[in-house]
Backbone as JSON, one array per atom type, in Angstrom:
{
  "sequence": "MRVVSVVYWLGVALSSLLMFPIAVLVFVVTKPFDPRGIVLHGWTSFWASLYTWFNPLWSVTVRGREHIPSDTPCVLVANHLSLVDILVVFRLFKHFKWVSKQENFAIPLIGWNMRLNHYIPLLRGDRQSVADMFARCEATLRSGSSVFMFPEGTRSRDGRLKPFKTGAFDLALRAGVPVVPIAIVGSQTALPKKGFTIRRARISVKVLPPVSVAEMTDLSAEELTTYVHTLLRPHVEL",
  "N": [[2.69, 5.94, -41.75], [5.0, 5.48, -40.36], [5.66, 8.15, -39.5], [3.44, 8.62, -37.87], [3.92, 6.65, -35.95], [6.4, 7.48, -34.87], [5.52, 9.93, -33.63], [3.69, 8.75, -31.88], [5.3, 7.06, -30.18], [6.99, 9.06, -29.13], [5.16, 10.62, -27.73], [4.46, 8.61, -25.83], [6.91, 8.51, -24.39], [7.25, 11.11, -23.37], [4.88, 11.61, -21.92], [5.21, 9.65, -19.97], [7.18, 10.82, -18.44], [5.8, 12.56, -16.98], [3.69, 11.05, -15.81], [5.01, 9.0, -14.09], [6.2, 10.46, -11.92], [3.82, 11.1, -10.53], [2.88, 8.57, -10.01], [4.67, 7.8, -8.16], [4.08, 9.56, -6.02], [1.46, 8.64, -5.59], [1.98, 6.11, -4.65], [3.49, 6.67, -2.21], [1.65, 8.14, -0.66], [-0.49, 6.36, -0.34], [0.53, 3.94, 0.55], [0.62, 3.4, 3.5], [-2.07, 2.71, 4.06], [-2.86, 1.06, 2.14], [-1.69, -1.6, 1.49], [-1.62, -3.55, -0.47], [-1.51, -2.18, -2.83], [-3.64, -1.34, -4.41], [-4.77, 1.12, -5.26], [-2.63, 2.32, -6.51], [-2.23, 0.49, -8.61], [-4.62, 0.93, -9.9], [-4.11, 3.63, -10.84], [-1.96, 3.07, -12.54], [-3.34, 1.46, -14.47], [-4.98, 3.47, -15.57], [-2.91, 5.14, -16.68], [-1.72, 3.4, -18.53], [-3.93, 2.86, -20.12], [-4.33, 5.3, -21.46], [-2.76, 5.2, -23.67], [-4.09, 3.65, -25.49], [-6.6, 4.74, -25.7], [-6.19, 7.3, -26.83], [-5.03, 6.64, -29.19], [-5.42, 6.89, -32.63], [-5.47, 4.86, -34.41], [-6.12, 2.56, -33.34], [-8.83, 0.51, -32.25], [-10.46, -0.52, -29.49], [-12.2, -2.97, -27.8], [-13.75, -4.06, -24.85], [-15.03, -6.76, -23.04], [-16.95, -8.54, -20.68], [-15.94, -7.94, -18.08], [-17.27, -8.49, -15.79], [-16.98, -11.16, -15.14], [-14.73, -11.46, -13.68], [-13.79, -12.31, -10.5], [-14.89, -10.45, -7.56], [-14.56, -10.93, -5.0], [-12.72, -12.73, -4.28], [-9.25, -13.79, -4.76], [-7.77, -14.63, -8.04], [-6.4, -16.66, -10.64], [-5.56, -15.04, -13.57], [-5.48, -15.73, -17.0], [-4.19, -15.27, -20.31], [-4.18, -15.38, -23.9], [-1.36, -14.57, -26.0], [-0.26, -12.06, -28.1], [1.07, -9.67, -28.84], [3.04, -6.82, -27.72], [1.13, -4.98, -27.3], [-0.83, -6.15, -25.97], [-0.44, -5.94, -23.23], [-1.26, -3.19, -22.64], [-3.93, -3.24, -23.47], [-5.13, -5.03, -21.71], [-4.84, -3.8, -19.23], [-7.12, -2.1, -19.57], [-9.13, -3.5, -18.44], [-9.32, -2.6, -15.84], [-9.2, -3.93, -13.32], [-7.91, -5.26, -10.37], [-4.69, -6.71, -10.04], [-1.62, -8.57, -10.04], [1.05, -8.4, -12.31], [2.9, -11.18, -13.94], [5.99, -10.8, -15.31], [8.58, -10.47, -17.79], [11.9, -10.13, -16.52], [13.5, -8.33, -17.64], [11.84, -6.28, -18.39], [11.4, -4.67, -16.12], [13.61, -3.11, -15.97], [13.2, -0.98, -17.73], [13.24, 2.4, -18.12], [11.26, 4.49, -16.11], [8.56, 3.33, -16.86], [9.27, 0.64, -16.25], [10.21, 1.07, -13.65], [7.98, 1.87, -12.39], [6.56, -0.6, -12.42], [7.94, -1.88, -10.55], [7.23, -0.38, -8.34], [4.66, -1.25, -8.14], [4.93, -3.8, -7.2], [4.88, -5.89, -9.11], [5.6, -9.14, -10.59], [8.72, -10.39, -11.19], [10.32, -12.45, -13.78], [12.94, -14.35, -14.78], [13.68, -15.93, -17.63], [14.44, -19.3, -18.13], [15.92, -19.6, -15.97], [16.09, -21.5, -13.21], [16.05, -20.89, -10.47], [14.87, -18.39, -10.43], [12.37, -18.95, -11.54], [11.29, -20.53, -9.41], [11.35, -18.61, -7.42], [9.57, -16.8, -8.51], [7.1, -18.41, -8.51], [6.84, -18.58, -5.69], [6.34, -15.98, -5.0], [4.02, -15.55, -6.41], [2.26, -17.18, -5.1], [2.29, -16.14, -2.5], [1.25, -13.64, -3.15], [-1.39, -14.22, -3.93], [-2.32, -15.2, -1.49], [-2.38, -12.99, -0.1], [-4.55, -11.77, -1.14], [-4.67, -10.55, -3.56], [-4.99, -10.85, -7.1], [-3.29, -12.81, -9.75], [-1.67, -12.29, -12.93], [-1.04, -14.02, -15.89], [0.63, -15.09, -18.91], [0.19, -17.91, -20.31], [1.12, -19.13, -22.72], [3.77, -18.43, -22.85], [5.45, -17.11, -24.74], [5.0, -14.76, -27.47], [2.46, -15.37, -29.91], [2.96, -15.99, -33.29], [1.19, -16.06, -35.56], [-1.27, -15.8, -34.67], [-2.72, -18.01, -33.9], [-3.49, -20.17, -31.18], [-0.98, -21.17, -29.0], [0.41, -24.03, -27.46], [-0.11, -24.34, -23.93], [1.81, -23.67, -21.08], [2.11, -25.34, -18.03], [2.34, -23.98, -15.46], [0.74, -21.74, -14.55], [-1.64, -22.98, -13.97], [-1.04, -25.0, -12.26], [-0.34, -23.48, -10.21], [-2.89, -22.25, -9.58], [-4.28, -24.43, -8.76], [-2.73, -25.27, -6.49], [-3.08, -23.06, -4.88], [-5.81, -22.98, -4.6], [-7.64, -21.32, -6.0], [-9.87, -19.69, -8.34], [-9.54, -19.98, -12.01], [-9.39, -17.57, -14.55], [-10.12, -17.31, -17.85], [-8.91, -15.23, -20.54], [-9.59, -13.92, -23.73], [-7.8, -12.45, -26.26], [-7.89, -10.7, -29.21], [-6.88, -9.57, -32.42], [-4.54, -7.86, -31.7], [-2.18, -8.52, -32.77], [-1.82, -7.31, -35.23], [-1.73, -4.63, -34.56], [0.78, -3.96, -33.56], [3.58, -5.35, -34.8], [5.59, -8.33, -34.06], [8.33, -7.84, -34.27], [9.83, -4.72, -34.5], [8.71, -1.31, -34.3], [6.71, 0.04, -35.57], [3.57, 1.18, -35.7], [0.23, 0.0, -36.58], [-2.95, 0.0, -38.05], [-5.68, -1.32, -36.27], [-8.19, -3.64, -34.95], [-9.15, -4.34, -31.91], [-10.05, -6.83, -29.58], [-10.94, -7.73, -26.26], [-11.85, -10.19, -24.32], [-13.43, -11.39, -21.51], [-13.81, -14.6, -20.17], [-16.19, -16.72, -18.47], [-15.23, -17.73, -15.11], [-13.26, -20.55, -14.28], [-14.23, -22.6, -11.86], [-13.21, -23.3, -8.42], [-14.39, -25.63, -7.61], [-14.88, -27.03, -10.03], [-12.33, -27.59, -10.66], [-11.42, -29.37, -8.83], [-10.87, -32.23, -9.17], [-9.05, -32.4, -11.16], [-5.77, -32.75, -12.65], [-2.85, -30.76, -12.89], [-2.06, -30.71, -15.53], [-4.38, -31.63, -16.84], [-6.17, -29.55, -16.26], [-4.8, -27.46, -17.54], [-5.11, -28.34, -20.33], [-7.95, -28.13, -20.47], [-8.62, -25.39, -19.97], [-7.26, -24.32, -22.2], [-8.76, -25.44, -24.34], [-11.2, -24.27, -23.78], [-10.67, -21.63, -24.3], [-9.56, -21.53, -26.87], [-11.61, -21.41, -29.18], [-12.42, -18.73, -28.94], [-10.33, -17.32, -29.58], [-9.18, -18.03, -31.97], [-10.81, -17.02, -34.38]],
  "CA": [[2.58, 5.07, -40.46], [6.21, 5.67, -39.67], [5.53, 9.33, -38.89], [2.51, 8.39, -36.71], [4.58, 5.69, -34.96], [7.33, 8.29, -34.15], [4.75, 10.76, -32.8], [3.04, 7.96, -30.87], [6.2, 6.77, -29.1], [7.52, 10.2, -28.54], [4.08, 10.85, -26.71], [4.55, 7.64, -24.67], [8.01, 8.74, -23.48], [7.0, 12.34, -22.67], [3.9, 11.37, -20.88], [5.8, 8.89, -18.77], [7.9, 11.78, -17.54], [4.77, 13.26, -16.07], [2.98, 10.03, -15.02], [5.72, 8.36, -13.2], [6.24, 11.06, -10.55], [2.48, 11.0, -9.95], [2.79, 7.18, -9.43], [5.59, 7.77, -6.91], [3.31, 10.21, -5.01], [0.31, 7.74, -5.16], [2.63, 5.06, -3.75], [3.92, 7.14, -0.9], [0.54, 8.51, 0.11], [-1.41, 5.25, -0.09], [1.26, 2.73, 1.19], [0.14, 3.09, 4.89], [-3.47, 2.07, 4.2], [-3.23, 0.24, 0.93], [-0.45, -2.47, 1.28], [-1.71, -4.38, -1.79], [-1.25, -1.32, -4.05], [-4.88, -1.28, -5.25], [-4.89, 2.5, -5.78], [-1.49, 2.52, -7.41], [-2.47, -0.26, -9.87], [-5.67, 1.81, -10.65], [-3.46, 4.71, -11.46], [-1.2, 2.4, -13.59], [-4.33, 1.11, -15.4], [-5.26, 4.68, -16.27], [-1.75, 5.59, -17.42], [-1.59, 2.48, -19.74], [-5.08, 3.01, -21.04], [-4.17, 6.52, -22.14], [-2.11, 4.94, -24.89], [-5.01, 3.09, -26.51], [-7.66, 5.63, -25.83], [-5.92, 8.36, -27.65], [-4.32, 6.24, -30.45], [-6.43, 6.95, -33.59], [-5.36, 3.76, -35.31], [-6.56, 1.36, -32.61], [-10.13, 0.44, -31.7], [-10.35, -1.53, -28.44], [-13.49, -3.28, -27.14], [-13.56, -4.99, -23.69], [-16.27, -7.3, -22.69], [-16.94, -9.61, -19.62], [-15.28, -7.68, -16.8], [-18.05, -8.91, -14.63], [-16.62, -12.48, -14.86], [-13.54, -11.51, -12.83], [-14.37, -12.32, -9.14], [-14.57, -9.32, -6.81], [-14.62, -11.37, -3.65], [-11.71, -13.68, -4.13], [-8.25, -13.67, -5.77], [-7.77, -15.66, -9.01], [-5.27, -16.6, -11.61], [-6.0, -14.61, -14.8], [-4.69, -16.2, -18.02], [-4.67, -14.84, -21.62], [-3.38, -15.56, -25.07], [-0.41, -13.46, -26.09], [-0.1, -11.78, -29.59], [1.81, -8.49, -28.95], [3.26, -5.93, -26.63], [-0.05, -4.19, -26.98], [-1.73, -6.96, -24.98], [-0.39, -5.4, -21.91], [-1.94, -2.06, -22.53], [-5.35, -3.48, -23.56], [-5.46, -5.74, -20.44], [-4.99, -2.8, -18.2], [-8.42, -1.53, -19.81], [-10.0, -4.11, -17.53], [-9.44, -1.8, -14.57], [-9.32, -4.78, -12.31], [-6.68, -5.38, -9.57], [-3.98, -7.86, -10.21], [-0.13, -8.41, -10.2], [1.55, -9.14, -13.58], [4.12, -11.88, -13.98], [6.53, -10.19, -16.52], [9.99, -10.73, -17.94], [12.66, -9.37, -15.67], [14.16, -7.2, -18.41], [10.9, -5.12, -18.51], [11.56, -3.94, -14.85], [14.65, -2.26, -16.1], [12.7, 0.08, -18.59], [13.1, 3.73, -17.37], [9.95, 5.02, -15.73], [7.53, 2.26, -16.93], [9.76, -0.49, -15.47], [10.24, 1.47, -12.26], [6.55, 1.82, -11.86], [6.26, -1.89, -12.33], [8.54, -2.27, -9.26], [6.46, 0.15, -7.32], [3.42, -2.03, -8.08], [5.24, -5.12, -6.82], [4.66, -6.85, -10.09], [6.43, -10.25, -10.23], [9.64, -10.68, -12.36], [10.68, -13.8, -14.05], [14.02, -14.49, -15.68], [13.41, -17.14, -18.32], [15.5, -20.23, -18.2], [16.59, -19.6, -14.7], [15.22, -22.33, -12.17], [15.81, -20.25, -9.18], [13.97, -17.23, -10.78], [11.16, -19.49, -11.64], [10.9, -20.92, -8.09], [11.02, -17.34, -6.71], [8.31, -16.25, -9.01], [5.96, -19.13, -7.93], [6.59, -18.3, -4.24], [5.73, -14.74, -4.91], [2.66, -15.6, -6.77], [1.39, -17.84, -3.95], [2.11, -15.1, -1.44], [0.3, -12.52, -3.72], [-2.7, -14.86, -3.9], [-2.58, -15.41, -0.08], [-2.62, -11.64, 0.36], [-5.87, -11.28, -1.65], [-4.39, -10.04, -4.92], [-4.94, -11.86, -8.23], [-2.08, -12.92, -10.55], [-2.09, -12.34, -14.3], [0.0, -14.68, -16.52], [0.43, -15.48, -20.27], [0.74, -19.36, -20.2], [1.87, -19.62, -23.79], [5.09, -18.07, -22.65], [5.81, -16.16, -25.75], [3.84, -14.32, -28.31], [2.14, -16.15, -31.07], [3.38, -15.21, -34.57], [0.22, -16.15, -36.54], [-2.62, -15.48, -34.01], [-3.21, -19.22, -33.39], [-3.25, -20.41, -29.81], [0.04, -22.01, -28.86], [0.22, -24.8, -26.34], [-0.02, -23.65, -22.75], [2.77, -24.15, -19.97], [1.28, -25.78, -16.89], [2.68, -23.33, -14.32], [-0.34, -20.94, -14.06], [-2.71, -23.87, -13.52], [-0.56, -25.62, -11.04], [-0.52, -22.37, -9.15], [-4.27, -22.14, -9.19], [-4.65, -25.7, -7.92], [-2.07, -25.29, -5.11], [-3.63, -21.92, -3.97], [-7.19, -23.16, -4.37], [-8.35, -20.13, -6.54], [-10.43, -19.89, -9.75], [-8.78, -19.55, -13.07], [-10.29, -16.8, -15.4], [-9.58, -17.17, -19.2], [-9.19, -13.99, -21.2], [-9.19, -13.95, -25.06], [-7.38, -11.22, -26.95], [-7.97, -10.87, -30.61], [-6.44, -8.47, -33.2], [-3.49, -7.04, -31.26], [-0.9, -8.72, -33.47], [-1.65, -6.3, -36.32], [-1.45, -3.27, -34.05], [2.23, -3.79, -33.36], [4.26, -6.59, -35.1], [6.64, -8.79, -32.95], [9.52, -7.17, -34.53], [9.68, -3.39, -34.98], [7.85, -0.41, -33.45], [5.71, 0.68, -36.41], [2.22, 0.76, -35.27], [-0.72, -0.12, -37.71], [-4.41, 0.02, -37.79], [-6.15, -2.63, -35.67], [-9.49, -3.67, -34.22], [-8.73, -5.29, -30.82], [-11.06, -7.04, -28.53], [-10.61, -8.32, -25.01], [-13.14, -10.93, -23.85], [-13.28, -12.29, -20.3], [-14.74, -15.77, -20.16], [-16.6, -17.16, -17.07], [-14.1, -18.34, -14.42], [-13.21, -22.03, -13.96], [-14.39, -22.44, -10.41], [-12.46, -24.29, -7.66], [-15.14, -26.89, -7.56], [-14.63, -27.59, -11.31], [-10.96, -27.98, -10.82], [-11.01, -30.28, -7.8], [-10.43, -33.62, -9.51], [-8.16, -32.27, -12.31], [-4.41, -32.55, -12.42], [-2.38, -29.41, -13.58], [-2.01, -31.03, -17.02], [-5.8, -31.67, -17.33], [-6.7, -28.2, -16.07], [-4.18, -26.69, -18.7], [-5.71, -28.66, -21.48], [-9.24, -27.73, -20.32], [-8.65, -23.98, -20.18], [-6.87, -24.18, -23.57], [-9.96, -25.83, -25.09], [-12.18, -23.21, -23.64], [-10.14, -20.25, -24.92], [-9.27, -21.49, -28.4], [-12.62, -20.89, -30.11], [-12.64, -17.33, -28.82], [-9.12, -16.66, -29.96], [-9.09, -18.47, -33.42], [-12.21, -16.85, -34.84]],
  "C": [[3.91, 5.29, -39.65], [6.12, 7.02, -38.84], [4.62, 9.3, -37.65], [3.14, 7.63, -35.61], [5.66, 6.7, -34.11], [6.68, 9.24, -33.24], [4.15, 10.08, -31.6], [4.09, 7.68, -29.73], [6.91, 7.9, -28.38], [6.44, 10.63, -27.46], [4.11, 9.95, -25.54], [5.63, 8.11, -23.81], [7.76, 10.05, -22.75], [5.91, 12.27, -21.69], [4.33, 10.63, -19.77], [6.53, 9.78, -17.85], [6.97, 12.42, -16.51], [4.13, 12.19, -15.25], [3.69, 9.29, -13.97], [5.87, 9.07, -11.85], [4.93, 11.08, -9.84], [2.38, 9.51, -9.34], [3.51, 7.18, -8.13], [4.77, 8.4, -5.81], [2.16, 9.4, -4.56], [0.85, 6.64, -4.27], [2.83, 5.53, -2.39], [2.69, 7.5, -0.05], [-0.38, 7.35, 0.54], [-0.78, 3.98, 0.55], [0.76, 2.37, 2.52], [-1.21, 2.46, 4.97], [-3.79, 1.2, 3.04], [-2.05, -0.65, 0.63], [-0.43, -3.29, -0.02], [-1.57, -3.49, -2.95], [-2.48, -1.27, -4.86], [-5.13, 0.12, -5.97], [-3.75, 2.68, -6.87], [-1.75, 1.72, -8.77], [-3.69, 0.33, -10.65], [-5.12, 2.92, -11.4], [-2.68, 4.17, -12.76], [-2.14, 2.06, -14.76], [-4.69, 2.36, -16.18], [-4.14, 5.09, -17.09], [-1.6, 4.73, -18.64], [-2.74, 2.74, -20.68], [-4.96, 4.29, -21.87], [-3.64, 6.18, -23.68], [-2.96, 4.1, -25.89], [-6.28, 4.01, -26.69], [-7.43, 6.78, -26.85], [-5.02, 7.98, -28.9], [-5.45, 6.13, -31.5], [-6.51, 5.74, -34.48], [-5.91, 2.47, -34.54], [-7.99, 1.56, -32.03], [-10.1, -0.73, -30.76], [-11.75, -1.74, -27.77], [-13.22, -4.27, -25.96], [-14.85, -5.43, -23.23], [-16.02, -8.37, -21.56], [-16.19, -9.31, -18.42], [-16.01, -8.33, -15.62], [-17.66, -10.4, -14.2], [-15.39, -12.58, -13.88], [-14.06, -11.39, -11.4], [-13.91, -11.08, -8.44], [-14.32, -9.7, -5.43], [-13.44, -12.35, -3.25], [-10.63, -13.46, -5.15], [-8.34, -14.78, -6.84], [-6.56, -15.65, -9.86], [-5.9, -16.22, -13.07], [-4.98, -15.06, -15.86], [-5.15, -15.67, -19.43], [-3.77, -15.3, -22.73], [-2.51, -14.39, -25.29], [-0.01, -13.29, -27.58], [0.84, -10.63, -29.73], [2.02, -7.76, -27.72], [2.02, -5.21, -26.24], [-1.02, -4.84, -26.15], [-1.66, -6.35, -23.59], [-1.24, -4.11, -21.73], [-3.48, -2.36, -22.6], [-5.82, -4.24, -22.28], [-5.62, -4.79, -19.28], [-6.41, -2.06, -18.32], [-9.42, -2.31, -18.97], [-10.29, -3.37, -16.37], [-9.91, -2.72, -13.41], [-7.93, -5.05, -11.56], [-6.08, -6.74, -9.66], [-2.43, -7.58, -10.21], [0.25, -9.14, -11.42], [2.76, -9.98, -13.17], [4.72, -11.43, -15.33], [8.06, -10.56, -16.55], [10.77, -9.75, -17.16], [13.32, -8.16, -16.44], [13.07, -6.0, -18.51], [10.96, -4.17, -17.22], [12.72, -2.91, -14.99], [14.3, -1.08, -16.99], [12.65, 1.39, -17.73], [11.59, 4.1, -17.25], [8.9, 3.93, -15.75], [8.05, 1.08, -16.05], [9.88, -0.17, -13.91], [8.89, 1.44, -11.65], [6.2, 0.39, -11.64], [6.8, -2.37, -10.9], [7.76, -1.66, -8.09], [5.19, -0.67, -7.05], [3.62, -3.29, -7.47], [4.79, -6.16, -7.75], [5.71, -7.91, -9.95], [7.36, -10.46, -11.44], [10.02, -12.13, -12.59], [11.89, -13.68, -15.01], [13.94, -15.9, -16.34], [14.57, -18.07, -18.34], [16.24, -20.39, -16.85], [15.73, -20.28, -13.61], [15.03, -21.56, -11.01], [14.8, -19.0, -9.33], [12.57, -17.83, -10.85], [10.51, -20.01, -10.35], [10.59, -19.62, -7.23], [9.77, -16.76, -7.14], [7.11, -17.06, -8.51], [5.72, -18.8, -6.49], [6.06, -17.05, -4.12], [4.28, -14.78, -5.25], [1.82, -16.19, -5.71], [1.3, -16.79, -2.98], [1.13, -13.92, -1.88], [-1.16, -13.01, -3.58], [-3.23, -14.91, -2.45], [-3.08, -14.0, 0.53], [-3.9, -10.99, -0.1], [-5.74, -10.69, -2.95], [-4.52, -11.11, -6.01], [-3.56, -11.79, -8.89], [-2.5, -13.09, -12.07], [-0.74, -13.0, -15.06], [-0.4, -14.9, -18.03], [1.01, -16.88, -20.5], [1.24, -19.85, -21.53], [3.34, -19.32, -23.71], [5.77, -17.07, -23.53], [4.75, -15.79, -26.66], [3.65, -15.18, -29.53], [2.38, -15.38, -32.33], [2.15, -15.09, -35.51], [-1.19, -15.92, -36.04], [-3.27, -16.82, -33.57], [-2.67, -19.52, -32.04], [-2.12, -21.44, -29.69], [-0.26, -22.86, -27.6], [0.52, -24.03, -24.94], [1.14, -24.38, -21.79], [1.83, -24.39, -18.75], [1.33, -24.93, -15.66], [1.44, -22.52, -13.83], [-1.38, -21.83, -13.48], [-2.32, -24.71, -12.33], [-0.64, -24.7, -9.95], [-1.88, -22.33, -8.61], [-4.7, -23.23, -8.33], [-4.05, -25.57, -6.61], [-2.68, -24.27, -4.25], [-5.05, -22.08, -3.8], [-7.95, -21.89, -4.86], [-8.83, -20.39, -7.97], [-9.41, -19.46, -10.81], [-9.87, -18.78, -14.06], [-9.63, -16.65, -16.85], [-9.92, -15.93, -19.82], [-8.62, -14.2, -22.71], [-8.99, -12.58, -25.6], [-7.33, -11.45, -28.43], [-7.64, -9.51, -31.3], [-5.17, -7.6, -32.88], [-2.22, -7.31, -32.17], [-0.68, -7.87, -34.72], [-1.42, -4.85, -35.86], [-0.05, -2.95, -33.87], [2.87, -5.16, -33.61], [5.31, -7.01, -33.97], [7.92, -8.14, -33.23], [9.32, -5.7, -35.04], [8.66, -2.7, -34.06], [6.8, 0.46, -34.41], [4.27, 0.29, -36.17], [1.23, 0.82, -36.56], [-2.15, -0.17, -37.15], [-4.86, -1.39, -37.21], [-7.38, -2.5, -34.92], [-9.23, -4.73, -33.12], [-9.92, -5.56, -29.87], [-10.43, -7.97, -27.35], [-11.83, -8.97, -24.51], [-12.81, -11.75, -22.7], [-14.32, -13.35, -20.31], [-15.1, -16.03, -18.71], [-15.47, -17.89, -16.4], [-14.36, -19.83, -14.41], [-13.17, -22.06, -12.49], [-13.46, -23.43, -9.68], [-13.19, -25.59, -7.7], [-14.9, -27.69, -8.91], [-13.26, -28.23, -11.32], [-10.44, -29.12, -9.86], [-10.34, -31.59, -8.14], [-9.49, -33.62, -10.76], [-6.69, -32.25, -11.83], [-4.09, -31.18, -13.13], [-2.46, -29.66, -15.07], [-3.47, -31.0, -17.61], [-6.4, -30.31, -17.29], [-6.07, -27.27, -17.22], [-4.97, -27.03, -19.99], [-7.2, -28.19, -21.55], [-9.46, -26.22, -20.67], [-8.16, -23.67, -21.7], [-7.98, -24.4, -24.49], [-10.93, -24.83, -24.99], [-11.86, -21.92, -24.35], [-9.94, -20.35, -26.41], [-10.36, -20.96, -29.34], [-12.76, -19.43, -30.06], [-11.47, -16.52, -29.49], [-8.95, -16.76, -31.58], [-10.41, -18.25, -34.22], [-12.16, -17.19, -36.38]]
}
């Protein structure tokens, strides 16, 4: 597995040297007529998907794409098990803006591409960064793009669903947009929380039906948080 891991990560590094310049070209060519970066995000989804398509140790199944609204922005939320979650969520091939740790934006090539996509950075524990993040999320939703967040905040160690923070759900209520829950199963065995040795894994991504604005009308942020957690839990803890 160590040999396979070395080859895999070397492939990620070398392919990024090719894929990032293409991303820059896509950004420059499409910016005048695609201010939301839909085409660039599509290219990024293809780039990320390569690393699951051609990994012989990982089997990925994606179901329920049709539940993501095509006519309105939404807040997408998923449980979080591994760094691999990011790769498999790109397999949805749906437009959104990630909320991601600020450190990720400093990663050469991949992080630079995140900046080109105008994904939204967050410095954990910094109140001003949190305020800026929510302001950018609201502006993103107003522009017509969806936002993707991991409401657990950090990765689960045992696969069990951790309590949700209320931020994503407060955002959805303030913006008046649906919440789309997404269940990720199996990715914790693909790449452990510590280390970079990849392992065999059967990973599934299941998009659940959205919680509509009408369903959310009389709920507080805390109630909506609990409601979505309850919806997602049986699909995660199989």
